[in-house]
C-alpha positions in Angstrom: 29.2 -26.5 -26.4 30.7 -29.8 -25.2 34.2 -29.6 -23.8 35.9 -32.9 -23.3 38.4 -33.7 -20.5 38.8 -30.1 -19.3 39.9 -29.0 -15.8 37.9 -26.4 -14.0 39.8 -23.1 -13.9 39.1 -20.7 -11.1 40.1 -17.4 -12.5 39.1 -15.5 -15.7 42.8 -14.7 -16.3 43.7 -18.4 -16.5 40.8 -19.1 -18.8 41.8 -16.2 -21.1 45.4 -17.4 -21.1 44.3 -20.9 -22.1 42.0 -19.6 -24.8 44.7 -17.4 -26.3 47.0 -20.4 -26.6 44.5 -22.5 -28.4 44.7 -22.9 -32.1 41.9 -20.9 -33.7 39.8 -23.0 -36.1 37.0 -22.2 -38.4 33.5 -23.1 -37.4 32.9 -26.6 -38.7 29.6 -28.4 -38.6 29.8 -32.0 -37.7 27.3 -34.8 -37.8 25.7 -36.6 -34.9 27.9 -39.6 -35.4 31.0 -37.4 -34.8 29.4 -36.0 -31.7 28.6 -39.5 -30.4 32.2 -40.5 -31.0 33.4 -37.4 -29.1 31.2 -38.2 -26.2 32.3 -41.9 -26.2 36.0 -40.9 -26.2 35.7 -38.3 -23.5 35.9 -39.1 -19.8 34.7 -35.8 -18.3 32.4 -33.5 -20.2 31.3 -30.0 -19.2 28.2 -28.5 -20.9 27.6 -24.8 -21.3 24.0 -23.6 -21.7 22.1 -20.4 -22.2 18.8 -19.0 -23.4 18.4 -21.3 -26.4 18.0 -24.3 -24.1 15.2 -22.5 -22.1 13.4 -21.1 -25.2 13.2 -24.7 -26.5 11.1 -25.4 -23.3 8.8 -22.4 -24.1 10.5 -20.0 -21.6 10.9 -16.5 -22.9 14.4 -15.1 -23.2 15.2 -11.6 -22.1 15.5 -9.6 -25.4 13.4 -11.2 -28.2 10.0 -9.8 -29.2 8.2 -11.9 -26.7 10.9 -11.8 -24.1 11.1 -10.5 -20.6 12.4 -7.0 -21.3 9.7 -6.2 -23.9 7.2 -7.5 -21.4 8.6 -5.0 -18.8 8.5 -2.2 -21.4 4.9 -2.9 -22.4 3.6 -3.3 -18.8 5.7 -0.6 -17.0 2.6 1.5 -16.3 1.1 -1.4 -14.3 4.0 -1.8 -11.9 4.1 -0.4 -8.4 6.5 2.3 -9.1 6.8 6.1 -9.3 6.1 7.9 -12.6 9.9 8.4 -13.0 10.6 4.7 -12.5 7.9 3.7 -14.9 9.3 6.1 -17.5 12.8 4.6 -16.9 11.5 1.1 -17.4 9.8 2.0 -20.7 13.0 3.5 -22.0 15.4 1.0 -20.5 13.5 -2.2 -19.5 16.8 -4.0 -18.5 17.0 -1.6 -15.6 14.4 -3.8 -13.9 17.2 -6.2 -13.0 19.7 -3.4 -12.2 21.1 -3.7 -8.6 20.7 0.0 -7.9 17.1 0.1 -9.2 16.2 -3.1 -7.3 17.8 -1.5 -4.1 15.4 1.4 -4.4 12.3 -0.5 -5.5 12.0 -4.3 -5.7 8.4 -4.4 -6.7 8.7 -3.9 -10.5 11.0 -6.9 -10.8 8.9 -9.1 -8.5 5.7 -8.1 -10.4 7.3 -8.8 -13.8 8.7 -12.2 -12.6 5.2 -13.2 -11.6 4.3 -14.4 -15.1 7.4 -16.6 -15.2 6.8 -18.0 -11.7 3.2 -18.9 -12.5 4.3 -20.7 -15.7 7.2 -22.6 -14.0 5.3 -25.8 -13.3 4.7 -26.2 -17.0 8.4 -26.1 -17.9 9.7 -29.5 -19.0 13.3 -30.7 -19.8 14.5 -30.4 -23.3 16.7 -32.6 -25.4 19.7 -30.8 -23.9 18.6 -31.6 -20.4 18.0 -35.3 -21.4 21.5 -35.4 -22.9 23.0 -34.0 -19.7 21.1 -36.6 -17.6 22.3 -39.4 -19.9 25.9 -38.1 -19.5 25.5 -38.1 -15.7 24.2 -41.7 -15.8 27.2 -42.7 -17.9 29.5 -41.0 -15.3 30.9 -38.6 -17.9 29.2 -35.3 -16.8 31.6 -33.0 -15.0 29.1 -30.2 -14.7 26.5 -28.1 -16.5 27.4 -24.4 -16.4 24.2 -22.5 -17.1 23.2 -18.9 -17.4 19.5 -19.9 -17.2 17.5 -19.1 -14.1 14.6 -21.4 -14.7 15.9 -24.4 -12.7 15.0 -27.0 -15.2 18.4 -28.6 -14.9 17.5 -29.7 -11.3 14.5 -31.8 -12.7 16.9 -34.4 -14.1 20.4 -33.7 -12.6 21.9 -33.9 -9.2 22.4 -30.4 -7.8 26.2 -31.0 -7.5 26.3 -31.2 -11.3 24.8 -27.8 -11.9 26.7 -24.5 -11.7 24.4 -21.5 -11.8 25.8 -18.4 -13.2 22.9 -16.1 -12.5 21.1 -17.9 -9.7 17.6 -19.2 -10.2 14.0 -18.2 -9.4 13.6 -20.7 -6.6 16.6 -19.2 -4.7 17.2 -15.6 -5.8 20.7 -14.3 -5.6 22.3 -11.0 -6.2 25.6 -11.0 -8.0 28.0 -8.2 -7.7 31.7 -7.5 -8.3 33.6 -7.0 -5.1 36.2 -4.3 -5.7 38.1 -5.2 -2.5 39.1 -8.5 -4.0 42.1 -8.1 -6.2 41.4 -11.3 -8.2 38.0 -10.0 -9.5 35.9 -12.7 -7.9 32.2 -12.4 -8.0 30.3 -12.3 -4.7 26.8 -13.8 -4.6 24.4 -12.9 -1.9 21.5 -15.2 -1.2 18.6 -12.7 -1.0 16.7 -15.0 1.4 19.3 -15.3 4.2 21.7 -12.6 3.1 24.8 -14.8 3.4 27.5 -14.1 0.9 29.4 -16.8 -0.9 31.9 -17.0 -3.8 
């Protein structure tokens, strides 16, 4: 999605309030000429990206047939884990990234990630990444907000232009809701140096 001339909002409540005030429109497909016009007429553009951007680079997503969770499910017996943990991962492979599970046994996640880490040098930027780089060159890119953990954005963009929602493989982070904060902020803990940041 491309959002032209938007200001960064710091709280979910503000974003929800803005979204509820916006006029709802039907999904309309527009041609590439209209997209080019939108980009030309915008001064600041924020890009939102998710799994589709990474799968275009050959990186598996989490849930599809060849995704990360099916891989965990199929290989649960090979992980360094108790019989009960292996059974849990066969039934609920998403638990491999669960904070409580990781707190009790980090090895299944680390072993499952190995396939991705070994493949990382082969991952190349996609058309989306090239578009973001071009927008940065034009001085129009505000930021890329990404849920992807592959780090491909950093191959073409200045790090200050990338906002990681889930961290990345190169610098693992643990995200958790901090109940003592009344505004619902998310605390991220860098797993390498254990410093928290918001």
